[in-house]
FITORVO-589311 format. One record per atom (N, C-alpha, C): residue number from 0; chain; atom name; x, y, z. Coordinates in steps of 0.02 Angstrom, whole numbers. Example, Ala and Ser with C-alpha at 12.3 -4.5 7.8 and 13.67 -1.06 7.14 Angstrom:
[site 0; A; N; [660; -284; 390]]
[site 0; A; CA; [615; -225; 390]]
[site 0; A; C; [660; -165; 390]]
[site 1; A; N; [642; -112; 354]]
[site 1; A; CA; [684; -53; 357]]
[site 1; A; C; [645; 2; 394]]
This chain:
[site 0; A; N; [1131; -2800; 895]]
[site 0; A; CA; [1157; -2778; 831]]
[site 0; A; C; [1147; -2703; 826]]
[site 1; A; N; [1198; -2667; 810]]
[site 1; A; CA; [1196; -2594; 805]]
[site 1; A; C; [1164; -2573; 739]]
[site 2; A; N; [1122; -2521; 743]]
[site 2; A; CA; [1090; -2496; 683]]
[site 2; A; C; [1140; -2455; 643]]
[site 3; A; N; [1136; -2461; 578]]
[site 3; A; CA; [1181; -2422; 534]]
[site 3; A; C; [1155; -2351; 529]]
[site 4; A; N; [1201; -2306; 532]]
[site 4; A; CA; [1182; -2235; 523]]
[site 4; A; C; [1187; -2217; 449]]
[site 5; A; N; [1136; -2183; 426]]
[site 5; A; CA; [1138; -2162; 356]]
[site 5; A; C; [1180; -2099; 350]]
[site 6; A; N; [1219; -2097; 299]]
[site 6; A; CA; [1260; -2038; 288]]
[site 6; A; C; [1222; -1989; 244]]
[site 7; A; N; [1217; -1928; 269]]
[site 7; A; CA; [1183; -1875; 230]]
[site 7; A; C; [1235; -1838; 190]]
[site 8; A; N; [1215; -1820; 131]]
[site 8; A; CA; [1260; -1780; 90]]
[site 8; A; C; [1258; -1708; 113]]
[site 9; A; N; [1315; -1681; 122]]
[site 9; A; CA; [1320; -1611; 140]]
[site 9; A; C; [1317; -1568; 78]]
[site 10; A; N; [1286; -1510; 84]]
[site 10; A; CA; [1285; -1467; 25]]
[site 10; A; C; [1356; -1443; 11]]
[site 11; A; N; [1373; -1434; -52]]
[site 11; A; CA; [1440; -1411; -68]]
[site 11; A; C; [1451; -1341; -40]]
[site 12; A; N; [1511; -1331; -12]]
[site 12; A; CA; [1525; -1265; 15]]
[site 12; A; C; [1541; -1217; -41]]
[site 13; A; N; [1525; -1154; -30]]
[site 13; A; CA; [1535; -1103; -81]]
[site 13; A; C; [1607; -1078; -77]]
[site 14; A; N; [1635; -1065; -135]]
[site 14; A; CA; [1701; -1036; -135]]
[site 14; A; C; [1696; -963; -115]]
[site 15; A; N; [1752; -933; -102]]
[site 15; A; CA; [1752; -864; -80]]
[site 15; A; C; [1726; -816; -133]]
[site 16; A; N; [1730; -838; -197]]
[site 16; A; CA; [1708; -795; -252]]
[site 16; A; C; [1632; -797; -260]]
[site 17; A; N; [1600; -852; -241]]
[site 17; A; CA; [1528; -859; -248]]
[site 17; A; C; [1493; -831; -187]]
[site 18; A; N; [1436; -802; -199]]
[site 18; A; CA; [1397; -775; -143]]
[site 18; A; C; [1336; -818; -132]]
[site 19; A; N; [1321; -831; -70]]
[site 19; A; CA; [1260; -867; -54]]
[site 19; A; C; [1202; -820; -64]]
[site 20; A; N; [1146; -844; -92]]
[site 20; A; CA; [1089; -799; -101]]
[site 20; A; C; [1063; -776; -33]]
[site 21; A; N; [1057; -711; -26]]
[site 21; A; CA; [1034; -683; 38]]
[site 21; A; C; [958; -682; 39]]
[site 22; A; N; [931; -704; 94]]
[site 22; A; CA; [858; -700; 102]]
[site 22; A; C; [843; -644; 151]]
[site 23; A; N; [791; -608; 137]]
[site 23; A; CA; [770; -553; 179]]
[site 23; A; C; [696; -563; 196]]
[site 24; A; N; [669; -518; 234]]
[site 24; A; CA; [598; -522; 253]]
[site 24; A; C; [554; -518; 191]]
[site 25; A; N; [578; -487; 138]]
[site 25; A; CA; [539; -481; 76]]
[site 25; A; C; [527; -550; 46]]
[site 26; A; N; [576; -595; 52]]
[site 26; A; CA; [568; -662; 24]]
[site 26; A; C; [511; -700; 57]]
[site 27; A; N; [496; -683; 118]]
[site 27; A; CA; [443; -718; 155]]
[site 27; A; C; [377; -679; 157]]
[site 28; A; N; [378; -620; 127]]
[site 28; A; CA; [319; -577; 128]]
[site 28; A; C; [273; -595; 69]]
[site 29; A; N; [209; -608; 82]]
[site 29; A; CA; [165; -624; 26]]
[site 29; A; C; [151; -562; -16]]
[site 30; A; N; [146; -573; -81]]
[site 30; A; CA; [129; -518; -127]]
[site 30; A; C; [56; -525; -145]]
[site 31; A; N; [19; -471; -135]]
[site 31; A; CA; [-52; -472; -150]]
[site 31; A; C; [-62; -458; -224]]
[site 32; A; N; [-90; -506; -260]]
[site 32; A; CA; [-102; -497; -331]]
[site 32; A; C; [-175; -512; -346]]
[site 33; A; N; [-197; -488; -403]]
[site 33; A; CA; [-265; -500; -426]]
[site 33; A; C; [-317; -480; -374]]
[site 34; A; N; [-309; -421; -346]]
[site 34; A; CA; [-358; -396; -298]]
[site 34; A; C; [-406; -348; -334]]
[site 35; A; N; [-441; -375; -382]]
[site 35; A; CA; [-489; -335; -419]]
[site 35; A; C; [-551; -322; -377]]
[site 36; A; N; [-576; -262; -381]]
[site 36; A; CA; [-636; -244; -344]]
[site 36; A; C; [-692; -234; -394]]
[site 37; A; N; [-745; -273; -386]]
[site 37; A; CA; [-803; -266; -430]]
[site 37; A; C; [-848; -211; -404]]
[site 38; A; N; [-836; -150; -426]]
[site 38; A; CA; [-873; -92; -401]]
[site 38; A; C; [-945; -91; -426]]
[site 39; A; N; [-959; -128; -479]]
[site 39; A; CA; [-1029; -130; -503]]
[site 39; A; C; [-1073; -166; -452]]
[site 40; A; N; [-1044; -209; -411]]
[site 40; A; CA; [-1082; -243; -359]]
[site 40; A; C; [-1117; -193; -313]]
[site 41; A; N; [-1080; -141; -295]]
[site 41; A; CA; [-1108; -90; -250]]
[site 41; A; C; [-1161; -49; -285]]
[site 42; A; N; [-1153; -37; -348]]
[site 42; A; CA; [-1201; 4; -386]]
[site 42; A; C; [-1268; -31; -391]]
[site 43; A; N; [-1268; -97; -405]]
[site 43; A; CA; [-1331; -133; -414]]
[site 43; A; C; [-1364; -152; -349]]
[site 44; A; N; [-1326; -177; -301]]
[site 44; A; CA; [-1355; -201; -239]]
[site 44; A; C; [-1368; -146; -188]]
[site 45; A; N; [-1327; -94; -188]]
[site 45; A; CA; [-1336; -39; -141]]
[site 45; A; C; [-1332; 26; -182]]
[site 46; A; N; [-1389; 50; -207]]
[site 46; A; CA; [-1389; 108; -252]]
[site 46; A; C; [-1360; 172; -220]]
[site 47; A; N; [-1360; 178; -154]]
[site 47; A; CA; [-1336; 239; -123]]
[site 47; A; C; [-1259; 241; -120]]
[site 48; A; N; [-1227; 185; -135]]
[site 48; A; CA; [-1153; 183; -137]]
[site 48; A; C; [-1129; 213; -202]]
[site 49; A; N; [-1085; 260; -199]]
[site 49; A; CA; [-1057; 291; -259]]
[site 49; A; C; [-981; 283; -258]]
[site 50; A; N; [-958; 225; -237]]
[site 50; A; CA; [-886; 214; -229]]
[site 50; A; C; [-851; 216; -297]]
[site 51; A; N; [-881; 186; -347]]
[site 51; A; CA; [-850; 187; -413]]
[site 51; A; C; [-841; 259; -438]]
[site 52; A; N; [-892; 301; -427]]
[site 52; A; CA; [-887; 371; -449]]
[site 52; A; C; [-830; 407; -414]]
[site 53; A; N; [-818; 391; -349]]
[site 53; A; CA; [-764; 423; -312]]
[site 53; A; C; [-696; 407; -343]]
[site 54; A; N; [-685; 343; -359]]
[site 54; A; CA; [-621; 323; -388]]
[site 54; A; C; [-614; 347; -461]]
[site 55; A; N; [-669; 349; -498]]
[site 55; A; CA; [-665; 374; -566]]
[site 55; A; C; [-648; 449; -567]]
[site 56; A; N; [-679; 487; -522]]
[site 56; A; CA; [-666; 559; -521]]
[site 56; A; C; [-594; 575; -501]]
[site 57; A; N; [-563; 531; -462]]
[site 57; A; CA; [-493; 542; -443]]
[site 57; A; C; [-444; 513; -493]]
[site 58; A; N; [-469; 472; -540]]
[site 58; A; CA; [-425; 440; -589]]
[site 58; A; C; [-390; 379; -560]]
[site 59; A; N; [-417; 350; -506]]
[site 59; A; CA; [-386; 293; -472]]
[site 59; A; C; [-420; 227; -490]]
[site 60; A; N; [-465; 227; -537]]
[site 60; A; CA; [-504; 167; -552]]
[site 60; A; C; [-458; 111; -577]]
[site 61; A; N; [-403; 128; -611]]
[site 61; A; CA; [-358; 77; -638]]
[site 61; A; C; [-323; 39; -582]]
[site 62; A; N; [-314; 70; -524]]
[site 62; A; CA; [-282; 35; -467]]
[site 62; A; C; [-325; -24; -445]]
[site 63; A; N; [-390; -16; -449]]
[site 63; A; CA; [-436; -68; -424]]
[site 63; A; C; [-450; -122; -475]]
[site 64; A; N; [-428; -112; -537]]
[site 64; A; CA; [-445; -161; -589]]
[site 64; A; C; [-383; -188; -623]]
[site 65; A; N; [-326; -188; -588]]
[site 65; A; CA; [-265; -216; -617]]
[site 65; A; C; [-275; -290; -629]]
[site 66; A; N; [-262; -312; -689]]
[site 66; A; CA; [-271; -382; -705]]
[site 66; A; C; [-214; -407; -749]]
[site 67; A; N; [-156; -375; -743]]
[site 67; A; CA; [-99; -395; -784]]
[site 67; A; C; [-60; -451; -750]]
[site 68; A; N; [-17; -483; -789]]
[site 68; A; CA; [25; -536; -762]]
[site 68; A; C; [76; -504; -715]]
[site 69; A; N; [88; -536; -658]]
[site 69; A; CA; [136; -511; -609]]
[site 69; A; C; [193; -561; -603]]
[site 70; A; N; [254; -536; -607]]
[site 70; A; CA; [313; -578; -600]]
[site 70; A; C; [340; -569; -529]]
[site 71; A; N; [320; -615; -485]]
[site 71; A; CA; [336; -609; -414]]
[site 71; A; C; [410; -604; -400]]
[site 72; A; N; [451; -643; -434]]
[site 72; A; CA; [523; -641; -420]]
[site 72; A; C; [552; -573; -437]]
[site 73; A; N; [527; -542; -490]]
[site 73; A; CA; [552; -475; -509]]
[site 73; A; C; [528; -423; -460]]
[site 74; A; N; [465; -428; -438]]
[site 74; A; CA; [438; -380; -390]]
[site 74; A; C; [479; -384; -325]]
[site 75; A; N; [491; -444; -301]]
[site 75; A; CA; [529; -451; -238]]
[site 75; A; C; [601; -429; -247]]
[site 76; A; N; [630; -444; -305]]
[site 76; A; CA; [699; -422; -319]]
[site 76; A; C; [703; -346; -319]]
[site 77; A; N; [652; -313; -347]]
[site 77; A; CA; [651; -240; -348]]
[site 77; A; C; [652; -212; -277]]
[site 78; A; N; [608; -238; -234]]
[site 78; A; CA; [604; -212; -166]]
[site 78; A; C; [666; -228; -124]]
[site 79; A; N; [699; -284; -139]]
[site 79; A; CA; [759; -301; -102]]
[site 79; A; C; [817; -254; -120]]
[site 80; A; N; [820; -233; -183]]
[site 80; A; CA; [878; -195; -206]]
[site 80; A; C; [866; -120; -212]]
[site 81; A; N; [806; -97; -200]]
[site 81; A; CA; [793; -26; -211]]
[site 81; A; C; [825; 17; -156]]
[site 82; A; N; [845; 77; -178]]
[site 82; A; CA; [872; 126; -131]]
[site 82; A; C; [835; 192; -142]]
[site 83; A; N; [831; 231; -90]]
[site 83; A; CA; [795; 295; -94]]
[site 83; A; C; [841; 352; -74]]
[site 84; A; N; [838; 405; -112]]
[site 84; A; CA; [875; 466; -97]]
[site 84; A; C; [830; 524; -113]]
[site 85; A; N; [830; 575; -70]]
[site 85; A; CA; [787; 633; -82]]
[site 85; A; C; [807; 669; -146]]
[site 86; A; N; [869; 663; -166]]
[site 86; A; CA; [892; 697; -227]]
[site 86; A; C; [875; 659; -291]]
[site 87; A; N; [883; 592; -290]]
[site 87; A; CA; [874; 553; -351]]
[site 87; A; C; [810; 513; -352]]
[site 88; A; N; [777; 504; -296]]
[site 88; A; CA; [716; 465; -293]]
[site 88; A; C; [732; 392; -280]]
[site 89; A; N; [695; 346; -310]]
[site 89; A; CA; [704; 275; -301]]
[site 89; A; C; [743; 247; -360]]
[site 90; A; N; [797; 211; -346]]
[site 90; A; CA; [836; 180; -399]]
[site 90; A; C; [846; 107; -382]]
[site 91; A; N; [852; 66; -434]]
[site 91; A; CA; [860; -5; -424]]
[site 91; A; C; [887; -36; -488]]
[site 92; A; N; [925; -90; -481]]
[site 92; A; CA; [950; -128; -538]]
[site 92; A; C; [920; -198; -534]]
[site 93; A; N; [875; -213; -580]]
[site 93; A; CA; [842; -278; -581]]
[site 93; A; C; [855; -311; -648]]
[site 94; A; N; [886; -369; -646]]
[site 94; A; CA; [902; -407; -706]]
[site 94; A; C; [938; -364; -758]]
[site 95; A; N; [989; -330; -735]]
[site 95; A; CA; [1031; -286; -777]]
[site 95; A; C; [993; -228; -808]]
[site 96; A; N; [938; -210; -781]]
[site 96; A; CA; [899; -153; -805]]
[site 96; A; C; [894; -102; -748]]
[site 97; A; N; [919; -42; -760]]
[site 97; A; CA; [915; 10; -708]]
[site 97; A; C; [846; 42; -710]]
[site 98; A; N; [815; 43; -652]]
[site 98; A; CA; [749; 74; -645]]
[site 98; A; C; [757; 135; -601]]
[site 99; A; N; [732; 191; -625]]
[site 99; A; CA; [737; 254; -588]]
[site 99; A; C; [668; 285; -584]]
[site 100; A; N; [644; 294; -523]]
[site 100; A; CA; [578; 324; -512]]
[site 100; A; C; [590; 390; -476]]
[site 101; A; N; [580; 444; -512]]
[site 101; A; CA; [591; 511; -484]]
[site 101; A; C; [526; 540; -457]]
[site 102; A; N; [533; 594; -419]]
[site 102; A; CA; [474; 629; -394]]
[site 102; A; C; [431; 653; -452]]
[site 103; A; N; [463; 677; -505]]
[site 103; A; CA; [426; 702; -563]]
[site 103; A; C; [385; 647; -595]]
[site 104; A; N; [414; 586; -600]]
[site 104; A; CA; [377; 530; -629]]
[site 104; A; C; [316; 512; -587]]
[site 105; A; N; [325; 509; -521]]
[site 105; A; CA; [269; 492; -477]]
[site 105; A; C; [215; 546; -482]]
[site 106; A; N; [236; 610; -483]]
[site 106; A; CA; [187; 664; -489]]
[site 106; A; C; [149; 660; -555]]
[site 107; A; N; [184; 643; -609]]
[site 107; A; CA; [149; 639; -673]]
[site 107; A; C; [101; 580; -675]]
[site 108; A; N; [120; 524; -646]]
[site 108; A; CA; [76; 466; -644]]
[site 108; A; C; [14; 480; -603]]
[site 109; A; N; [23; 512; -545]]
[site 109; A; CA; [-34; 525; -500]]
[site 109; A; C; [-67; 593; -512]]
[site 110; A; N; [-43; 630; -562]]
[site 110; A; CA; [-71; 696; -580]]
[site 110; A; C; [-70; 743; -520]]
[site 111; A; N; [-11; 749; -488]]
[site 111; A; CA; [-3; 791; -429]]
[site 111; A; C; [38; 853; -446]]
[site 112; A; N; [27; 906; -407]]
[site 112; A; CA; [68; 966; -414]]
[site 112; A; C; [132; 957; -375]]
[site 113; A; N; [182; 998; -391]]
[site 113; A; CA; [246; 994; -355]]
[site 113; A; C; [238; 1022; -285]]
[site 114; A; N; [244; 979; -236]]
[site 114; A; CA; [238; 1000; -167]]
[site 114; A; C; [299; 980; -126]]
[site 115; A; N; [349; 951; -159]]
[site 115; A; CA; [408; 929; -122]]
[site 115; A; C; [394; 864; -86]]
[site 116; A; N; [445; 838; -54]]
[site 116; A; CA; [438; 775; -17]]
[site 116; A; C; [419; 791; 55]]
[site 117; A; N; [370; 755; 79]]
[site 117; A; CA; [350; 760; 149]]
[site 117; A; C; [343; 690; 176]]
[site 118; A; N; [372; 678; 232]]
[site 118; A; CA; [366; 613; 264]]
[site 118; A; C; [315; 618; 321]]
[site 119; A; N; [270; 570; 323]]
[site 119; A; CA; [219; 569; 375]]
[site 119; A; C; [221; 502; 410]]
[site 120; A; N; [200; 502; 472]]
[site 120; A; CA; [191; 439; 507]]
[site 120; A; C; [117; 428; 519]]
[site 121; A; N; [98; 368; 532]]
[site 121; A; CA; [27; 352; 542]]
[site 121; A; C; [3; 372; 611]]
[site 122; A; N; [49; 386; 656]]
[site 122; A; CA; [29; 400; 725]]
[site 122; A; C; [22; 475; 740]]
[site 123; A; N; [42; 517; 695]]
[site 123; A; CA; [36; 589; 706]]
[site 123; A; C; [-15; 619; 658]]
[site 124; A; N; [-48; 671; 680]]
[site 124; A; CA; [-99; 704; 640]]
[site 124; A; C; [-65; 745; 584]]
[site 125; A; N; [-91; 739; 524]]
[site 125; A; CA; [-63; 776; 468]]
[site 125; A; C; [-83; 849; 472]]
[site 126; A; N; [-36; 893; 461]]
[site 126; A; CA; [-50; 964; 461]]
[site 126; A; C; [-35; 992; 392]]
[site 127; A; N; [-87; 1001; 354]]
[site 127; A; CA; [-82; 1028; 286]]
[site 127; A; C; [-125; 1090; 281]]
[site 128; A; N; [-111; 1131; 231]]
[site 128; A; CA; [-148; 1195; 224]]
[site 128; A; C; [-223; 1186; 220]]
[site 129; A; N; [-246; 1145; 175]]
[site 129; A; CA; [-318; 1139; 163]]
[site 129; A; C; [-349; 1078; 196]]
[site 130; A; N; [-316; 1050; 246]]
[site 130; A; CA; [-341; 990; 279]]
[site 130; A; C; [-356; 1005; 352]]
[site 131; A; N; [-419; 992; 372]]
[site 131; A; CA; [-440; 1001; 441]]
[site 131; A; C; [-454; 932; 470]]
[site 132; A; N; [-410; 907; 515]]
[site 132; A; CA; [-419; 839; 540]]
[site 132; A; C; [-484; 827; 578]]
[site 133; A; N; [-510; 879; 612]]
[site 133; A; CA; [-573; 871; 649]]
[site 133; A; C; [-631; 863; 600]]
[site 134; A; N; [-632; 904; 547]]
[site 134; A; CA; [-685; 898; 496]]
[site 134; A; C; [-679; 831; 459]]
[site 135; A; N; [-617; 810; 446]]
[site 135; A; CA; [-607; 746; 412]]
[site 135; A; C; [-633; 689; 455]]
[site 136; A; N; [-621; 691; 519]]
[site 136; A; CA; [-645; 640; 565]]
[site 136; A; C; [-721; 640; 567]]
[site 137; A; N; [-751; 698; 564]]
[site 137; A; CA; [-824; 703; 563]]
[site 137; A; C; [-852; 672; 499]]
[site 138; A; N; [-819; 686; 442]]
[site 138; A; CA; [-844; 659; 378]]
[site 138; A; C; [-839; 583; 375]]
[site 139; A; N; [-785; 554; 401]]
[site 139; A; CA; [-776; 482; 394]]
[site 139; A; C; [-815; 442; 446]]
[site 140; A; N; [-834; 474; 502]]
[site 140; A; CA; [-872; 438; 554]]
[site 140; A; C; [-946; 457; 554]]
[site 141; A; N; [-962; 515; 526]]
[site 141; A; CA; [-1031; 538; 528]]
[site 141; A; C; [-1049; 568; 594]]
[site 142; A; N; [-1001; 577; 638]]
[site 142; A; CA; [-1014; 605; 705]]
[site 142; A; C; [-967; 664; 716]]
[site 143; A; N; [-988; 709; 758]]
[site 143; A; CA; [-945; 766; 774]]
[site 143; A; C; [-914; 755; 842]]
[site 144; A; N; [-849; 749; 844]]
[site 144; A; CA; [-812; 744; 906]]
[site 144; A; C; [-740; 763; 892]]
[site 145; A; N; [-703; 774; 946]]
[site 145; A; CA; [-632; 788; 939]]
[site 145; A; C; [-598; 725; 911]]
[site 146; A; N; [-538; 734; 888]]
[site 146; A; CA; [-502; 677; 859]]
[site 146; A; C; [-487; 627; 914]]
[site 147; A; N; [-512; 565; 907]]
[site 147; A; CA; [-501; 516; 959]]
[site 147; A; C; [-429; 489; 957]]
[site 148; A; N; [-406; 463; 1014]]
[site 148; A; CA; [-339; 433; 1016]]
[site 148; A; C; [-337; 371; 973]]
[site 149; A; N; [-391; 333; 974]]
[site 149; A; CA; [-396; 273; 932]]
[site 149; A; C; [-462; 274; 895]]
[site 150; A; N; [-458; 253; 833]]
[site 150; A; CA; [-517; 250; 791]]
[site 150; A; C; [-517; 181; 757]]
[site 151; A; N; [-575; 148; 756]]
[site 151; A; CA; [-577; 83; 723]]
[site 151; A; C; [-632; 83; 670]]
[site 152; A; N; [-632; 32; 628]]
[site 152; A; CA; [-678; 30; 572]]
[site 152; A; C; [-751; 28; 593]]
[site 153; A; N; [-765; 3; 653]]
[site 153; A; CA; [-835; 1; 674]]
[site 153; A; C; [-862; 71; 690]]
[site 154; A; N; [-819; 122; 692]]
[site 154; A; CA; [-841; 191; 702]]
[site 154; A; C; [-850; 229; 637]]
[site 155; A; N; [-832; 198; 581]]
[site 155; A; CA; [-837; 231; 516]]
[site 155; A; C; [-907; 223; 486]]
[site 156; A; N; [-924; 268; 441]]
[site 156; A; CA; [-986; 260; 403]]
[site 156; A; C; [-978; 199; 358]]
[site 157; A; N; [-1032; 172; 332]]
[site 157; A; CA; [-1029; 112; 291]]
[site 157; A; C; [-985; 123; 229]]
[site 158; A; N; [-994; 179; 196]]
[site 158; A; CA; [-953; 194; 136]]
[site 158; A; C; [-879; 197; 155]]
[site 159; A; N; [-863; 231; 210]]
[site 159; A; CA; [-793; 236; 231]]
[site 159; A; C; [-765; 170; 253]]
[site 160; A; N; [-806; 127; 281]]
[site 160; A; CA; [-783; 61; 301]]
[site 160; A; C; [-762; 20; 239]]
[site 161; A; N; [-802; 23; 186]]
[site 161; A; CA; [-784; -11; 124]]
[site 161; A; C; [-722; 21; 93]]
[site 162; A; N; [-719; 87; 93]]
[site 162; A; CA; [-660; 121; 67]]
[site 162; A; C; [-597; 103; 107]]
[site 163; A; N; [-604; 99; 173]]
[site 163; A; CA; [-547; 81; 215]]
[site 163; A; C; [-522; 11; 198]]
[site 164; A; N; [-568; -35; 185]]
[site 164; A; CA; [-548; -102; 164]]
[site 164; A; C; [-508; -99; 99]]
[site 165; A; N; [-531; -60; 52]]
[site 165; A; CA; [-495; -53; -12]]
[site 165; A; C; [-426; -22; 0]]
[site 166; A; N; [-422; 28; 43]]
[site 166; A; CA; [-358; 60; 57]]
[site 166; A; C; [-309; 10; 89]]
[site 167; A; N; [-331; -27; 140]]
[site 167; A; CA; [-285; -70; 177]]
[site 167; A; C; [-267; -134; 140]]
[site 168; A; N; [-306; -154; 91]]
[site 168; A; CA; [-290; -215; 54]]
[site 168; A; C; [-258; -201; -14]]
[site 169; A; N; [-272; -143; -45]]
[site 169; A; CA; [-249; -132; -113]]
[site 169; A; C; [-204; -71; -119]]
[site 170; A; N; [-227; -13; -96]]
[site 170; A; CA; [-190; 49; -108]]
[site 170; A; C; [-128; 53; -64]]
[site 171; A; N; [-136; 44; 1]]
[site 171; A; CA; [-80; 44; 48]]
[site 171; A; C; [-85; -19; 90]]
[site 172; A; N; [-66; -77; 61]]
[site 172; A; CA; [-74; -140; 98]]
[site 172; A; C; [-31; -142; 160]]
[site 173; A; N; [-57; -176; 211]]
[site 173; A; CA; [-18; -184; 272]]
[site 173; A; C; [-37; -250; 304]]
[site 174; A; N; [5; -270; 350]]
[site 174; A; CA; [-6; -332; 387]]
[site 174; A; C; [-35; -316; 455]]
[site 175; A; N; [-85; -351; 475]]
[site 175; A; CA; [-113; -344; 542]]
[site 175; A; C; [-147; -277; 556]]
[site 176; A; N; [-184; -275; 608]]
[site 176; A; CA; [-220; -215; 631]]
[site 176; A; C; [-261; -182; 575]]
[site 177; A; N; [-294; -223; 535]]
[site 177; A; CA; [-332; -197; 479]]
[site 177; A; C; [-395; -160; 502]]
[site 178; A; N; [-417; -171; 563]]
[site 178; A; CA; [-476; -135; 588]]
[site 178; A; C; [-457; -69; 620]]
[site 179; A; N; [-392; -55; 628]]
[site 179; A; CA; [-370; 7; 656]]
[site 179; A; C; [-368; 61; 602]]
[site 180; A; N; [-396; 118; 617]]
[site 180; A; CA; [-395; 174; 570]]
[site 180; A; C; [-346; 226; 597]]
[site 181; A; N; [-290; 234; 563]]
[site 181; A; CA; [-240; 282; 586]]
[site 181; A; C; [-252; 351; 555]]
[site 182; A; N; [-212; 400; 574]]
[site 182; A; CA; [-221; 468; 550]]
[site 182; A; C; [-212; 474; 474]]
[site 183; A; N; [-166; 435; 447]]
[site 183; A; CA; [-156; 436; 375]]
[site 183; A; C; [-216; 406; 338]]
[site 184; A; N; [-246; 353; 367]]
[site 184; A; CA; [-307; 324; 338]]
[site 184; A; C; [-363; 375; 336]]
[site 185; A; N; [-371; 413; 391]]
[site 185; A; CA; [-423; 465; 394]]
[site 185; A; C; [-411; 516; 338]]
[site 186; A; N; [-348; 536; 329]]
[site 186; A; CA; [-331; 583; 276]]
[site 186; A; C; [-349; 555; 208]]
[site 187; A; N; [-330; 492; 194]]
[site 187; A; CA; [-346; 462; 129]]
[site 187; A; C; [-421; 455; 119]]
[site 188; A; N; [-456; 433; 170]]
[site 188; A; CA; [-529; 426; 165]]
[site 188; A; C; [-561; 493; 150]]
[site 189; A; N; [-541; 544; 186]]
[site 189; A; CA; [-568; 610; 175]]
[site 189; A; C; [-551; 636; 105]]
[site 190; A; N; [-490; 624; 84]]
[site 190; A; CA; [-469; 646; 17]]
[site 190; A; C; [-510; 612; -38]]
[site 191; A; N; [-525; 547; -29]]
[site 191; A; CA; [-566; 511; -77]]
[site 191; A; C; [-637; 537; -76]]
[site 192; A; N; [-663; 552; -16]]
[site 192; A; CA; [-733; 576; -11]]
[site 192; A; C; [-743; 645; -43]]
[site 193; A; N; [-697; 691; -29]]
[site 193; A; CA; [-708; 759; -54]]
[site 193; A; C; [-669; 775; -117]]
[site 194; A; N; [-626; 728; -138]]
[site 194; A; CA; [-589; 735; -201]]
[site 194; A; C; [-535; 783; -203]]
């Protein structure tokens, strides 16, 4: 006796006027939310840690204590549709609302002076007027040596190791290689340390 085959319903085909929802890598990328850092833990258990003071002096304490509701679909929609132009900045249309983030807006939020746009990669050493990469490397590792080709978290001081964790999980999140300290990480660590 032959077994009966079950008929599966096919999804309705879309007409030429309808668009299938496009999925991108953003749809599969996890969004990190509620990454609050309890900086008082370091103050009470390790009195020599002054991490909270570093972030307070820079005005970055609010980044570590975000506790607002996050709308994941809107966040992902923003990143899927955003465009960047050196003239206009970042623009995006999300739920019929135009969002425009200009250089001036970012500078005012971060309390930065006008320095123009500069693009940096993590694999090249940053060359800025008041930044010495060798001194920065010495400050974050506690050792004096030339800039190594590779730097990892086990070579950082304890304070810098904790700061690096905060940077890679909250400030500039990334996937994988979290123990690798790139040139931009050294710059950020040094900037946080010396203000």
